[in-house]
N, C-alpha and C positions, 0 to 999 in steps of 0.2 A: 398706439397702433392696434387695430383690431386683430384678434387671433383668428386664423383660418381653421377650417375643419381639420386639416392635417395637423395643425398644432394641438388642437383639442385631443385628437386621437393619440398623439405622442404623450401628452400629459396624462391621459387616461391609462395607457398601458404601463407607463413608468410609475404612475401613482399606485396602480393596483399591485405592481411588483413590490414597491416600497411598503405598502400596507401589509401585504402577506408576509414579507420578511420581518416586519416589526413584531408580528405574533411570535417570533422566535428570538427576539432580542434577549440579552442577558437577564432581564427582569423576569422573563417567563420561560426561558429555554431550560426545561427540566433535564436532570442528569440522566445519562445512559452510559453503560460501562465502556463501550467503545470510545465515546467522546472523552470520558474521564481519562482513559488510557492515552489517547492522542494528546490531550492537554498536558498531561504529565510528561510525555515523551517530547513534545514540542518545547516545553519549558526546559527540560533536561538538555536538549540540544543547545539552547542558548547558554547553558552553563558549561558547555564543553563536552558533554557526554555524546557518544557515538551510537547511533541506532544499531541494533543487533549485537554489537560488541558489549555495550554497557547496560543494555536492557533487552530482554527478549520480546519480539513481536513478529507476526507473520504477514503484515501488510507491506506492500511496496513502499519505497522510502519517501516519496514526495509528500505524503500526508504529514509527516513529522516536520518538514520544512515549511509547509503551509501554516501549520499551527505555530511554529517558531516565529514566522513572520507576523502573524496576527497578534500573538502575545507581545511581541516586541513593539508593535504599533500601539498597543493600549490594552493589553490583557483581554478579558472576555469581550469588551466592546471593540477592541481591535479586530478580533476574530469575526465578530458580527459585521463590522464594516467591510472587511475583505470579502466575506461571503456575499453580502448585499451588493457590493460593487460589481462582482462577477455576475450576479443575477440581473442587475440593471443593464450591464453590457450585453449579456446574452439576449435579454428582452429587446433591447434596442436593435441589435443586429438582426434578429428574426423579423422585427417590424419593418426594418428598411428593406430586407429582401422581399417580404410580402408586398410591400408598396411597389418595389421595382418590377415585380412580376404581375402587378395589377390584380391581386386577389381582391374579390369584392369587399371583404371585410379584413383589411390588413392588420387589424388589432386582434382578430380572433385567435390565431395560433399563438402569438405571444401571451395572451391572457390565459389560454388553455395550458400552456407550458407552466406558468406560475401557479395556477390552481392545482395542477397535478404535483408539481415539485413541492408545494407547501401543504399537501394533503396530510393532515395529522393522523389519518387512519393508516397511512403508509409510512410517512416520515417519522423518525424518532428523534427529530431535532436537526439542527443545521450542522454543517462542517463534517459530514461523513463522506467517505471516499466516493461513493456512487453519486452523491450530489455534485461533487466537483466534475466527475466524468460526464454527467448530464450537461453541464456548462460547456465542456470541451466538445461534446457531440454537436451542440448547436453552433459553436464557433467553427468547427470543422465543416459542417454542411453549408453554413453561410459563406464560408471561404470558397468551397467547391463550386457553388453556383454564381459566385461573384466574378469580377474581372481584374482582380489584383494582379500586378505584375509579379508578386511574390507568392502566388497561389500555391504552387507545388511545395515550396519551402514551408509555408504555413501548414499545409496538410500534414507534412512530416512532423512538424513541431507539435501540433495538437495530437497526433498519434502517439508521439513519445510521452507527452504529458498524461494521456489516458493510460498508457501501458504502465508507467511508473507510479500511477495513483491507484489503479485497480486493474490488475492484468486482464481479467476476463472482459473488461469493457473496451479493450482494444479490438476484440472480435467484431463488434458491430460496425467498425470503421473499415474493415477489410473489403467488403463488397464495393464501397465507394472508392477505395484506393485502386482496386482492379478496374472499376469503371473509368476512373480518371486516366489510368495508364492505357487502357484499350481503346477508348473512344474520344477522349478530349483532343481537340485540335484536328479533327478529321479533315482530310483534304490538304491541309498545309503541312502539318507535322506528324501525320500518321505514317511514320516510317520508323525504321530501327533507330536511327540517330535521334529523332525527336523523342521516342519512347525512352531511350537511355538517358537523355537529358532530363526528362521529367522525373524519372526514377532517381537520378543522382540528386536532384533538388529535394525530393522527398527524404532521401537518406540523410542529406545534410541537415534538414530540419529536425529529423529524429535524433541525430548526433548532437545537436545543440542542447538537448536535454540529457542524453545518455552520457556524453563524455564528462561533463562536470560531476555527475554522480559517481562515475567510475573513478575519477581522479580523487574525489573526496574520500571514498572508501579505501582506495589504494593507499593514500597518504596515511590513513588511520589504521592500516593493516586489518581491514574488516571486509575485504572482498569475499572471502570464503563465508563469513557470517551472513553477508547480504544474499549470496546465492542459496545458502542452506536454509535460512529462515524466511527470506522474502519470497522465495520461489519454490524450492524443492519441498519445503514443509507442507505447502498447500497441496502439492500433488501426491505426496507420500502419506500424509497423515490427515489433513483437514478435509479433503474430498474423497477419502478412501472408502467411506461407508456408502453403500449403494441402496437405492430403492427402485422399485419397478417403474416402467414407463407410465403405467396407469396411475401410480401414486404421484408421480410428477405432474401428470395432467390434473389430478384432483387438487393438488396444492395450488397450481396455477389458477384453476377455476375458483377455488376458495379465496385466494388472496385478491384476485381481480374483483370478485363480488364484494367481499367484506371491506376492501380498501376503496371502493367506489371508482375503480378504474375500468370496470367491465364494459360500460357503454362506449367510452372513447376507444377502447381497444377493439371492440367488435366493429364499430363504424370504420375505423382505419383499416382493419383487417379485410373487411368485406369490400370496401372501396378499392383497396389495393389489388385484390383478386380481379375485380371487374375491370380495372384499368389495364391489368396485364393481359386479359383475354380480349379486350376491345381494341379499337383503332386509336392508338395513343401516341402522342409525341414523347420523345425521351423515355421510351419503354425501358431501356437499360438502366436509367437513373431510378425509375420507379421500382424496378426489380431489386436494385441495390438497397433502396430504402425499405422495401418489404423484407428482404433478407436481414437487413440491419435490425429491424424491429424484432424479428424472431430471435436474433442473436443477443439482444439485450436480456433475454431470459436465460442465458447460458449459466449464470450462477446457480439457478435452481436445478438445471439439468446436469450439473457437474457432480452431484452426489447428494446424499442425505445427511442431515445433521441430527443425530439421535440423542446426543447429550447423555449417553448411558441409559436411555430408556428404550422401550420396545417400539415406539413410533417416533418418526422424525418430527422435528419442530418446524413451523413455518416462519421464515425470516421475511417479514413484510418489506423491510427497507431494501432488500435485495432487488425489489421491483421498481425502485425509484427511477432508474434510467429509462423506463418506459415513457416518462414524461417528455423526454427528448425524442425517443424513437417514434412515438405516435405522432407528434407534431411534424416531424420531418416527413413521414410517409404521407400524412394528410397534405402537406405543402406540395409534394410532387404530384399528387392526384389533382388537387385544386388548380395547380398551375399548368399541367400538361395534358389532362384528360378532359375531353369535352363530350365523349359518348355518354357518360353516366352522370356527370356533374356539370350542369350549366353554369356559366360564369356570371349570370345576373345576380344582383343582390337579393332579389326576392327568392330565387332558388336556393341561395345559401342560408337564408334566415333559419330554416328548420335545423340546419347543422349547428347554428349558434345556440339554439335552445337545447338540442340534444347533447351537445358537448359540454356546455358550461353550466346549465341550470343546477344539476345535482351537485356538482363540485363547488359551485358558488354557495349553495346551502351548507355544505360541509364546512367551507371556510368561515362562514358567519357563525355557525355553531361553535367552531373553535374559538373565534374572536370573542364570543360572549361567555365563554367558560374557561377563561385563562386561569392557570394556577401560578402563583408567584414562586420563583425559585427559592426564595428564603423560607418558604413553607414546605420545601421538599423533605420527605421523611428522613433522608440521610443527613442533609444539611442541618435540620432542626433536631437531630437525635441527641439524646443525653450524652452519648459518647463524644460527639463533636463539640457539644457545649463544654464538657469536661476538658477536652484538649485545648479549647480556646482559653480556658483558665490556667492550664498547665501546658503551654505550647512546646512541642517537641522541636529538637534541632535536627540537622542532617543525620540520617541513618538511625534516628531514634524512634521511628514509627514504621510498622510493617503491617500491610493489609493482606490477610490470608483468606482466600475463597469468599470474599465479600466485595466483589468487584466495583459495585457502586461507590464504595468507600475509598476507592483509589482517588476520588476527588480530593481527599484530605491531603495528599502530597502537594498538590498545587495550592490548596487553601492555606497551608502553613509554609509553603515554599521550602520544602525539605526533600532531599534525595532519599530514595528507597535504599535500604541496606542490602538488598539482593537484586540481581538482574532479573529474577523471575518475579515480575511485578503482578502476574496473575497466574492462577494455578488450576483452572477448571479442567485441564487435560487429565489430571488424576481422577476426576469424576467422570469424564466422558469415555476414556479409553482404558480397557482392562490391561493392555500391554504397554501402557505408557510408563517410562522410568521403571522397568521391571526389577532392576537391582537396587533401586532406591538411592542411586548416586546423586541425582538432582535434588531430591528431598533433603538428603543429609547436607548438601552444600548450602541449602537455605538455612538450616539450623546452624551450620558453622559460621555463616555470614552474620546471623543475629548475635551469636556469642562473641564473634570477633569485634563487632561494633558496639557491644554492650547495649543493644537496642532496648530502649526503655519500654515501649508500648507495642502491643500487637492487637490488631482488631481481628477477632475470629469468633464466629458463632459456634460454640462447642456442640450444639445440637444439629443445626442445619448447614453450617458453614464449613465443617471439617469432614466432608463426605469423600470417600475414596472407593474406586472399584476394587482395589487390591486391599483386602483386610489387613495384611501385614504392614502396609504403608500407613494406614490409619492408626494402627497400634503404636507404631514407632513415633508418629507425629504427636499423638496425644500424650504419650509418655514423655516426649521431649518438652512439650508445653507444661505439663504438670510438674516436671522436675525443675524447670527454670523460670516459670511465670505463674502468676496468681491472678484471679479475677479482681478487677477494681470495683469496689463498692461505691456506686454513684448515688448520692442522696436523691430520693424521689423516684428511683428506678428499681423495679422489682427484679429485673433481669438485665445483665450486662454482657456485652460482647467485647469489652475492652479488657485486656490483660496487661499486667505490669511486671517487669523483671523483678525477681525476688531480691531482697536486700543483700543476701549472702552471695549473690551471683554478680553484683555490680563490681 
């Protein structure tokens, strides 16, 4: 049976999605501290540990369960399979809606979504929180403009998934939720009873995510830890440093430019404004999409991250949700605005070139310059090779202020001896742990477990804003540990418990 043009288009967009995802498969997906933390936390959950109670982190809880599921399915390859499956589903859903609304090139926006999502200038690898929320954004929008009988329930479900994966990425969904409540079903159910029914269905969808999480943490007596670390910490500590509005603008401009997002963003932004001031169908939906696009930038606008320096650092992967926000806004303009965007294929062809050419070049640059994970400087380091020859057991290895080496916990399948699995807050904030109570608890944990090995760079990895904290920690290390002499290495960051302390 001969394949139709529609079949070819489906194979094209799904094939592009699979190809771009393959560039981040476990063979080539290089380490990054957040991913190593999530990997350890997800694996620890499968061993019965409870987030926030048994290890400190400040992300919402769903990311740990995603990692636990992926690792259960097959380790690193299971994680990749889970992520790629979601990418394929999001790509397929966006293609189907583009076809349903008769966009001239129904494959264009699904392709653009994948090119932006896998842009290695922005993305620091797969399975980060904002990548998952980009999937949920696409699923949410495709549900909103679809005709499913479970539409409002699913809108609440995807809202809950976004909120408990990355809180700030719930904000871009709010304009759509208001739109759905205010305008959906006009004529038939645009009344108080109909609005309440839609709202109740949304709430029930959100509770499908919320209630199991609350029950899980309540059963493990960790509701307070969830509130304190997963939510209040981000408000009171992580986003407490501020920078000026113009500094935010400069960061946005710099990241869009250097990350190759600038042209798609400007095209979507300008077309969105023109559609809003022109004679356009579904102007409310376009306004929701335009507002949602701006709200995907909320992580940058919530504060500066100075890391103890005089200038804030740019977090490029915070901009990853733009991959969904831009595509959704372009969809609403292409589907409902005829004043400025003709619906003929010839009129759309320039958009194909402008939106995809530069990003496609970036993708092929990435594809032709892949680095193998087994050649990563951390994985191939003398310290890791030494530990492979002398594998540690549970609680016998601790990584201190060298977060990329947190990968070692999962590599050797060992639990960390302290719940403080990373320690950069001592470097970032001068008023963090002012009485040294937390730092001393780490020392107590190491001695209680007779932890054999500590990975710590005595020059660059043991930095503190508080000099007294550094003095205490270095005194503790020199009293209880000694550097390991590794053959062929002139300098080591691996320390071993002294014989008289065992």
